[in-house]
C-alpha positions in Angstrom: -43.8 23.5 -93.8 -40.7 24.8 -95.4 -38.3 27.6 -94.4 -35.2 29.0 -95.8 -31.9 27.3 -94.8 -29.1 29.6 -93.9 -26.6 28.0 -96.3 -28.9 28.6 -99.3 -29.1 32.4 -98.8 -27.1 34.7 -101.2 -25.5 36.4 -98.2 -22.0 37.4 -99.6 -21.2 40.9 -98.6 -24.8 41.6 -97.3 -26.1 43.3 -94.2 -27.7 40.7 -92.0 -29.9 41.4 -89.0 -29.0 38.6 -86.6 -31.4 38.1 -83.7 -29.8 36.1 -80.9 -30.8 35.1 -77.4 -28.1 36.5 -75.2 -30.5 36.8 -72.2 -27.8 35.4 -69.9 -27.4 35.7 -66.1 -25.3 38.6 -64.9 -23.2 38.7 -61.7 -21.6 42.0 -60.5 -22.0 43.5 -64.0 -20.4 40.6 -65.8 -21.8 37.6 -67.7 -22.1 34.7 -65.2 -22.6 32.0 -68.0 -21.7 32.6 -71.6 -23.2 29.3 -72.8 -25.9 31.0 -74.9 -23.3 33.3 -76.4 -20.9 30.5 -77.4 -23.9 28.6 -78.9 -24.4 31.3 -81.4 -20.8 31.5 -82.5 -21.0 29.0 -85.5 -23.7 31.2 -87.1 -21.7 34.4 -86.4 -18.5 33.0 -87.8 -20.3 31.7 -90.9 -21.7 35.2 -91.6 -18.3 36.7 -91.1 -16.8 34.2 -93.6 -19.4 35.4 -96.0 -18.1 39.0 -95.5 -21.4 40.1 -94.1 -22.0 43.1 -91.9 -23.8 41.7 -88.8 -26.4 43.8 -87.0 -26.7 41.8 -83.8 -29.6 42.2 -81.5 -30.9 40.6 -78.3 -33.1 41.2 -75.3 -31.8 41.1 -71.7 -34.0 40.8 -68.7 -37.4 42.4 -68.3 -37.0 46.2 -68.5 -40.7 46.5 -69.6 -40.1 49.2 -72.2 -37.9 51.4 -70.1 -34.1 52.0 -70.1 -32.7 50.1 -67.1 -29.0 50.8 -66.6 -28.3 47.3 -65.1 -29.8 45.7 -68.2 -27.7 47.4 -70.8 -25.9 45.0 -73.2 -22.4 46.2 -72.3 -21.5 43.0 -70.4 -22.6 41.0 -73.4 -20.5 43.0 -75.8 -17.5 42.5 -73.5 -18.1 38.7 -73.5 -18.5 38.5 -77.2 -15.3 40.5 -77.7 -13.4 38.0 -75.6 -14.7 35.2 -77.7 -14.0 37.0 -81.0 -11.0 39.1 -80.2 -10.0 39.8 -83.9 -13.5 41.0 -85.0 -14.4 44.7 -84.8 -17.5 45.0 -82.6 -19.2 48.3 -82.4 -21.8 48.9 -79.7 -24.6 51.4 -79.9 -26.4 53.2 -77.1 -29.7 52.5 -78.8 -31.2 49.9 -81.1 -33.0 52.2 -83.7 -32.6 55.6 -85.0 -30.7 57.8 -87.5 -27.3 57.5 -85.9 -27.4 53.8 -85.9 -28.6 53.6 -89.5 -26.0 56.1 -90.7 -23.1 54.4 -88.9 -24.0 51.0 -90.3 -24.4 52.4 -93.8 -21.0 54.0 -93.7 -19.2 51.0 -92.2 -17.3 48.2 -94.0 -18.1 44.5 -94.2 -16.9 42.0 -91.6 -18.0 44.0 -88.6 -20.5 43.3 -85.9 -22.8 46.2 -84.9 -24.3 45.3 -81.5 -27.6 47.1 -80.8 -28.8 48.1 -77.3 -31.4 46.0 -75.4 -34.4 45.6 -77.7 -36.8 45.5 -74.8 -36.0 49.0 -73.8 -38.8 49.7 -76.3 -42.2 48.4 -75.3 -42.9 48.1 -79.0 -40.6 45.0 -79.1 -42.9 42.9 -76.9 -46.0 44.4 -78.6 -44.8 43.0 -81.9 -45.1 46.5 -83.4 -44.8 46.7 -87.1 -43.2 50.2 -87.2 -40.6 49.1 -84.7 -39.9 46.0 -86.7 -39.6 48.1 -89.9 -37.1 50.4 -88.1 -34.9 47.3 -87.3 -35.3 45.9 -90.8 -34.1 49.1 -92.4 -30.5 48.2 -91.3 -30.3 44.9 -93.3 -30.9 42.9 -96.5 -31.6 39.6 -94.7 -32.9 38.5 -91.3 -31.4 35.5 -89.5 -33.2 34.2 -86.3 -30.8 32.5 -83.9 -33.1 33.2 -80.9 -34.9 29.9 -80.3 -35.4 30.9 -76.7 -37.7 33.7 -77.6 -41.1 32.1 -77.7 -43.4 35.1 -77.7 -44.4 37.3 -80.6 -41.7 39.9 -80.3 -41.2 42.4 -83.2 -37.6 41.2 -83.7 -38.6 37.6 -84.3 -42.1 37.9 -85.8 -43.1 41.2 -87.4 -39.6 41.7 -88.9 -40.2 38.7 -91.1 -42.8 40.8 -93.0 -40.0 43.0 -94.4 -36.9 40.8 -95.0 -36.2 37.3 -96.3 -35.6 35.2 -93.2 -33.8 32.0 -92.2 -33.0 30.2 -89.0 -29.5 30.2 -87.7 -27.5 27.0 -87.1 -28.4 26.9 -83.4 -32.1 27.3 -84.1 -32.1 24.5 -86.6 -30.1 22.3 -84.2 -32.6 23.0 -81.5 -35.5 21.9 -83.7 -33.5 18.8 -84.9 -32.5 17.6 -81.4 -35.8 18.4 -79.6 -37.7 16.6 -82.4 -36.0 13.4 -81.2 -38.2 13.6 -78.1 -41.3 13.8 -80.2 -40.3 10.9 -82.4 -38.2 8.9 -79.9 -36.3 5.6 -80.1 -38.0 3.4 -77.6 -38.2 2.8 -74.7 -38.6 6.5 -74.0 -38.5 7.8 -70.5 -39.5 11.4 -69.6 -38.4 12.9 -66.3 -40.3 16.0 -65.2 -39.7 18.0 -62.0 -39.2 21.6 -61.1 -41.1 24.0 -58.9 -43.7 25.2 -61.4 -47.0 23.4 -61.3 -48.3 24.5 -64.7 -46.9 21.8 -66.9 -50.1 20.2 -68.0 -49.2 20.5 -71.7 -45.8 19.0 -71.2 -47.2 16.1 -69.1 -49.9 15.4 -71.6 -47.3 15.2 -74.4 -45.1 13.0 -72.2 -47.8 10.5 -71.6 -48.3 10.2 -75.4 -44.6 9.9 -76.3 -43.1 8.1 -73.3 -43.1 4.6 -72.0 -42.5 5.9 -68.5 -43.0 9.3 -67.0 -41.0 9.9 -63.8 -42.3 12.7 -61.7 -40.1 14.7 -59.2 -39.8 18.2 -57.8 -42.9 20.0 -56.5 -45.1 18.3 -59.2 -44.9 15.0 -57.3 -46.9 16.5 -54.3 -49.8 17.4 -56.5 -50.0 13.8 -57.7 -49.6 12.4 -54.2 -52.4 14.7 -52.9 -54.6 13.6 -55.9 -54.1 10.0 -54.8 -55.2 10.9 -51.2 -51.8 11.2 -49.5 -50.9 14.0 -47.1 -47.8 16.0 -48.1 -47.2 18.1 -45.0 -46.0 21.7 -45.9 -44.6 20.6 -49.3 -45.5 22.9 -52.2 -48.7 22.4 -54.0 -52.0 24.2 -54.8 -55.7 23.3 -55.4 -55.6 23.8 -59.2 -52.6 21.5 -59.7 -54.2 18.9 -57.5 -57.3 19.0 -59.6 -55.2 18.7 -62.8 -53.2 15.8 -61.4 -56.5 14.1 -60.5 -57.7 14.4 -64.1 -54.4 13.0 -65.4 -54.5 10.0 -63.1 -57.9 9.1 -64.6 -56.6 9.0 -68.2 -55.8 5.7 -70.0 -52.0 6.6 -69.9 -51.8 7.1 -66.2 -50.2 3.7 -65.7 -47.0 5.2 -67.2 -46.6 7.6 -64.3 -43.9 6.7 -61.7 -44.1 8.7 -58.5 -41.5 9.0 -55.7 -41.3 6.4 -52.9 -39.5 8.7 -50.4 -38.3 12.2 -49.8 -35.8 14.2 -47.8 -38.0 16.1 -45.4 -37.0 19.2 -43.4 -38.4 20.7 -40.3 -38.5 24.1 -41.9 -37.8 25.8 -45.3 -34.2 26.4 -44.4 -30.8 25.3 -45.7 -29.9 24.6 -42.0 -33.0 22.7 -41.0 -32.9 19.3 -39.5 -33.8 16.6 -42.1 -35.0 13.0 -42.2 -36.0 10.5 -44.8 -39.8 10.0 -45.0 -42.0 7.6 -47.0 -44.1 9.2 -49.7 -47.1 7.5 -48.1 -46.4 8.9 -44.7 -45.2 12.5 -44.8 -45.5 14.1 -41.3 -47.8 17.1 -41.1 -45.1 19.5 -40.0 -42.5 18.6 -42.5 -41.6 20.1 -45.9 -40.1 17.8 -48.5 -37.2 19.4 -50.4 -35.5 16.5 -52.3 -36.1 12.9 -53.4 -35.0 10.1 -51.1 -32.6 7.3 -51.8 -35.2 4.7 -52.7 -36.7 7.0 -55.3 -33.2 7.8 -56.8 -32.6 4.1 -57.3 -36.1 3.5 -58.7 -35.6 6.3 -61.2 -32.2 4.9 -62.2 -33.7 1.5 -62.9 -36.2 3.1 -65.4 -33.6 5.4 -67.0 -31.2 2.5 -67.4 -33.7 0.8 -69.8 -34.3 3.9 -71.9 -33.0 4.6 -75.4 -34.4 8.2 -75.3 -34.5 10.3 -72.1 -36.2 13.7 -71.9 -35.6 15.7 -68.8 -37.2 19.0 -67.6 -37.0 20.4 -64.1 -34.7 19.8 -61.1 -35.8 17.0 -58.7 -35.5 19.0 -55.5 -34.7 22.4 -54.2 -31.2 22.2 -55.8 -30.4 25.8 -55.0 -29.3 24.5 -51.6 -26.6 21.8 -51.8 -28.2 19.7 -49.1 -31.2 19.3 -51.3 -29.4 18.9 -54.6 -28.5 15.2 -54.2 -31.2 13.8 -56.4 -30.7 16.3 -59.2 -27.0 15.9 -59.1 -27.0 12.1 -58.9 -29.6 11.6 -61.6 -27.8 14.2 -63.9 -24.5 12.4 -63.5 -26.2 9.0 -64.0 -27.9 10.1 -67.3 -24.4 11.3 -68.4 -23.1 7.8 -68.2 -25.8 6.3 -70.3 -25.7 5.6 -74.1 -29.4 6.8 -74.5 -30.2 9.9 -76.4 -30.6 12.5 -73.6 -32.5 15.7 -74.2 -32.8 18.4 -71.5 -34.9 21.5 -71.7 -35.8 24.3 -69.3 -33.6 27.0 -67.8 -33.2 25.4 -64.4 -32.4 22.0 -65.8 -29.7 23.6 -68.1 -28.4 25.5 -65.1 -28.0 22.3 -63.1 -26.3 20.4 -65.9 -23.8 23.3 -66.4 -23.3 23.6 -62.6 -22.3 19.9 -62.5 -20.0 20.2 -65.5 -22.1 17.7 -67.6 -22.8 19.7 -70.8 -20.5 17.4 -72.8 -22.2 14.3 -71.3 -25.7 15.1 -72.4 -26.8 14.7 -76.1 -28.6 18.1 -76.2 -29.1 20.8 -73.5 -31.5 23.3 -75.0 -30.8 27.0 -74.8 -34.5 27.6 -75.2 -35.9 27.6 -71.7 -39.6 28.1 -72.0 -39.5 27.7 -75.8 -38.0 24.2 -75.4 -40.9 23.3 -73.1 -43.5 24.7 -75.5 -41.9 22.8 -78.4 -41.8 19.5 -76.3 -45.4 20.1 -75.4 -46.3 20.2 -79.1 -47.2 23.9 -79.1 -46.7 26.3 -82.0 -43.6 28.5 -81.7 -44.3 32.0 -83.1 -40.8 32.4 -84.4 -40.9 29.2 -86.4 -44.4 30.0 -87.7 -43.0 33.4 -88.8 -40.1 31.7 -90.7 -42.5 29.4 -92.5 -44.8 32.3 -93.6 -41.7 34.2 -94.6 -40.7 31.3 -97.0 -44.0 31.5 -98.7 -43.7 35.3 -99.0 -40.2 35.5 -100.3 -39.5 32.2 -102.0 -39.9 33.6 -105.5 -37.5 36.4 -104.8 -34.7 34.1 -103.4 -33.0 31.6 -105.5 -32.5 28.5 -103.4 
């Protein structure tokens, strides 16, 4: 389906409601990583070149409809001012209301008006039409740059009922790059890890699109249990084991590559004594927290043959350096390859940024859960809203 492209909009001198995803980690009241903020700069700068007034809005954390002082957007405003030192940026203590509306109406073009955390209002996550209308009153056009918002929030869904809407440059790039995973150059190798055991949609899609599916992280233990192996105290649960058992019975199960060995610890501790154990012989009292050296070499052999690599989820408990070896080694190895490499998921992006590999990977999604939903072939509410908006407003906008 079609949607408006940002560069086809008659935006000169207009008020633009720009929904971004600046839901970034904070540390001691400051932005710990400004990657998401920097990713939105091309769209912001384009709108400023068009002499637009930008009404910028984001969510931050999970305040659940209440004002939470530690989740105010002040650190985000500070970070954006550092990136755009010559641009007037006016911050509001609220995201709707008469004062906000009057200040924007009285202002001049070329400014950014930064609204307070949208999720201080429960109506945001309830996709409330009245709340969306209150936001839409500020602007002539809506631009969605928040690919990472994969729920039906008012500021990405309901707002498209009231304003002509387009995707920002980052959102369009996310779609373009992630689509390469769904229509890959072959051989295609998917690498799925992480601690979450609820990735059935992603695994199902991977088995359709990939020539090989490498399984790491806690997911591996569900598959090993499904094959009848003991996994000691390693993380798993009955539902995921049942799911793995069903997957192993499908006609694509031969694509799955499971670990050969692990780094096992005597306890869940960064200081615990460790040893290398075979995947087929994990001692009862051990907990496996990283992939072993044989598995790292096995995964490298498969990745080396790939023309498209899709990676989601760290391969061990990478929060502790002792158990980050597989994640770090495989990340650096992928960075040396000529294959198209696509990485999605918040922890995967965190790992790649931690190891200074952002410029070595073809695309590191800002989308987190939205990227996983897209890769799993699921509908993204924000994209559906943009497509419906095109049908609603196409006769009013000259493309």
